C-alpha positions as CSV (number, residue, x, y, z in Angstrom):
1,M,92.3,102.1,72.9
2,K,92.3,98.7,74.7
3,R,90.0,98.4,77.7
4,S,92.9,97.5,80.0
5,H,94.4,100.9,79.1
6,S,91.0,102.5,79.7
7,R,90.8,100.9,83.1
8,E,94.3,102.2,83.9
9,K,93.4,105.7,83.0
10,A,90.2,105.5,85.1
11,F,92.2,104.1,88.0
12,Q,94.6,107.0,87.8
13,V,91.8,109.6,87.9
14,L,89.8,107.8,90.7
15,Y,93.0,107.3,92.7
16,Q,93.8,111.0,92.4
17,I,90.3,111.9,93.5
18,D,90.7,109.7,96.6
19,I,94.0,111.1,97.7
20,N,93.8,114.8,96.6
21,E,91.7,116.9,98.8
22,S,92.8,120.2,97.5
23,Q,91.1,119.9,94.1
24,S,87.5,119.1,93.3
25,T,86.5,115.9,91.5
26,E,85.5,117.9,88.5
27,E,88.8,119.8,88.3
28,L,90.7,116.5,88.3
29,V,88.5,114.9,85.7
30,I,88.8,118.0,83.5
31,A,92.6,118.1,83.9
32,M,92.9,114.5,82.5
33,D,89.9,114.6,80.2
34,E,91.8,114.9,76.9
35,E,93.5,111.5,77.8
36,L,90.2,109.8,78.5
37,D,88.3,107.6,76.1
38,P,84.6,106.8,76.4
39,F,85.1,103.6,78.4
40,S,87.3,105.4,80.9
41,R,84.6,108.0,81.3
42,I,82.0,105.3,81.9
43,L,84.1,103.8,84.7
44,I,84.9,107.1,86.3
45,D,81.4,108.5,86.2
46,G,79.9,105.2,87.3
47,V,82.3,104.7,90.3
48,I,81.7,108.3,91.4
49,A,77.9,108.0,91.0
50,H,77.7,104.6,92.8
51,K,80.6,105.0,95.3
52,S,78.6,104.4,98.5
53,E,76.8,101.4,97.0
54,L,80.1,100.0,95.8
55,D,81.8,100.6,99.1
56,K,79.0,98.8,100.9
57,K,79.2,95.8,98.6
58,I,82.9,95.5,99.1
59,S,82.7,96.0,102.8
60,D,80.1,93.2,103.0
61,K,82.6,90.8,101.4
62,L,85.6,91.6,103.7
63,E,86.5,89.1,106.4
64,K,88.7,90.2,109.3
65,W,89.2,93.6,107.6
66,S,87.4,96.8,107.8
67,F,86.9,98.9,104.7
68,N,88.9,101.7,106.2
69,R,92.0,99.5,106.6
70,I,92.2,98.8,102.8
71,G,94.8,100.8,100.9
72,T,93.8,103.4,98.4
73,V,95.1,101.4,95.5
74,E,93.0,98.4,96.5
75,K,89.9,100.4,97.2
76,T,90.1,102.1,93.8
77,V,90.7,98.8,92.0
78,L,87.9,97.1,93.8
79,R,85.5,100.0,93.1
80,I,86.2,99.8,89.4
81,A,85.8,96.0,89.3
82,V,82.6,95.9,91.4
83,F,81.1,98.6,89.2
84,E,81.9,96.6,86.1
85,I,80.5,93.4,87.7
86,F,77.2,95.0,88.6
87,H,76.7,97.8,86.0
88,Q,78.5,96.7,82.8
89,D,77.1,93.6,81.2
90,D,79.4,93.6,78.2
91,T,82.5,92.3,80.0
92,P,82.7,88.8,81.4
93,N,83.3,88.7,85.1
94,K,86.4,86.5,84.7
95,V,87.9,89.3,82.6
96,V,87.0,91.9,85.1
97,V,88.7,89.9,87.9
98,N,91.8,89.3,85.9
99,E,92.1,93.0,84.8
100,A,91.6,94.1,88.5
101,I,94.4,91.7,89.6
102,D,96.7,93.0,86.9
103,L,95.9,96.6,87.7
104,S,96.6,96.1,91.5
105,K,99.9,94.4,90.8
106,R,100.9,97.2,88.4
107,F,100.3,99.9,91.0
108,N,101.1,98.0,94.1
109,D,102.5,94.4,94.4
110,E,101.8,90.7,94.2
111,Q,100.1,90.6,97.6
112,S,97.7,93.3,96.5
113,G,96.7,91.1,93.5
114,K,96.1,88.2,95.9
115,F,93.9,90.4,98.1
116,I,91.9,91.7,95.1
117,N,91.4,88.1,93.9
118,G,90.2,87.0,97.3
119,V,87.7,89.7,97.7
120,L,86.3,89.6,94.1
121,S,86.0,85.8,94.2
122,K,83.3,86.2,96.9
123,F,81.0,88.0,94.5
124,F,80.5,84.8,92.5
């Protein structure tokens, strides 16, 4: 499975976790587990384990925005990308940024991609 597809699957699970209060995180992961490859699991488990750290890092880079104002799509994409930047050494940062932009455009719109690019560019 291509890593871009793995990121998309991880995004779908993490997005559902963020918006779905009626099911536990573990129930959602189990429900989608048969579709998940090892890289998707690394991203999901890593974002869940480091969520508060990731949110802090993202919040520190925002200008004229509060973290709470960011849409769920953007939060999820940013969490995945920032996790990869700080915890996955095998993917070049430029690839992580491009994949995050593509993912945000796929699940939102062009403006979302620009926002993601603007925030992630502040990490370098």
